[in-house]
C-alpha angles and dihedrals in degrees: 000000000000090000091049091049092051091047092043091225140086120248115237144150123241101198105201112199131176144107124308107279094025091119100253096140095039092052092043093053091044090053090047089056092049091049092048089053087057091050094251125148110236142146139198119225101198117196094217093050093047090054088067095055126006093029102030090118092063129090129195102270117124089258093049092048090051092050091046091056093043092055093046090048091053092049091047090051091053091050092049091048087055089057096256122143099232126197115198114195110190135131092234093177099188123076092211091060093048090047090050089053089050092050092049090059091078105184098357124099118259114194114190111209114194114204095207100193120150118250090241091058092046090050091048090053095041094155094181099038090242098133091053089052092046092049091050092049096248090118120044125199095025113169112249094016110055099347125062130253115202107208115221113263098207111012117173089231133022118195104197129191120172098184137019115278094016094118127013124225086250090056091051094045089052089052089055091046090053090051091052091048095046092048092048098243092133095062137042 
């Protein structure tokens, strides 16, 4: 509480989940920029970036995915406890893993953000060429193609786009900023 008071903000985790190409990282980094402009302390824990360091020993089996999310959840909890507004951008396809991350937060706020973007739009974006590789059989177990994605049942926020270009990452980041303001995360 003393850290939050000195930062004049409340630590929390915005857990951004959705298919590959749904814009999780782009929106998270856009929100980070908006928060920095307001003088807020925040950080993005990006699933792809964490795979190169903290989680480089993990593969993509169900067990490895579960451990990947567990580790990221623990780091996010530590950041939130330090009063930092933490954005986690990670596919996290299984509800049980996201719920475990929520439960681990103890007294800190966990805000599930569902990037509800249709598979067709994600495939159209395909910034890393992963859908093409999954469709051709080069990649096996790809979420949304031949591995499941369990959509959140009751997320705190749903950012929905039904067709490409409907909402920009800036529009979505501003929606999240409004949520943080309305729920008094940006003050103590």
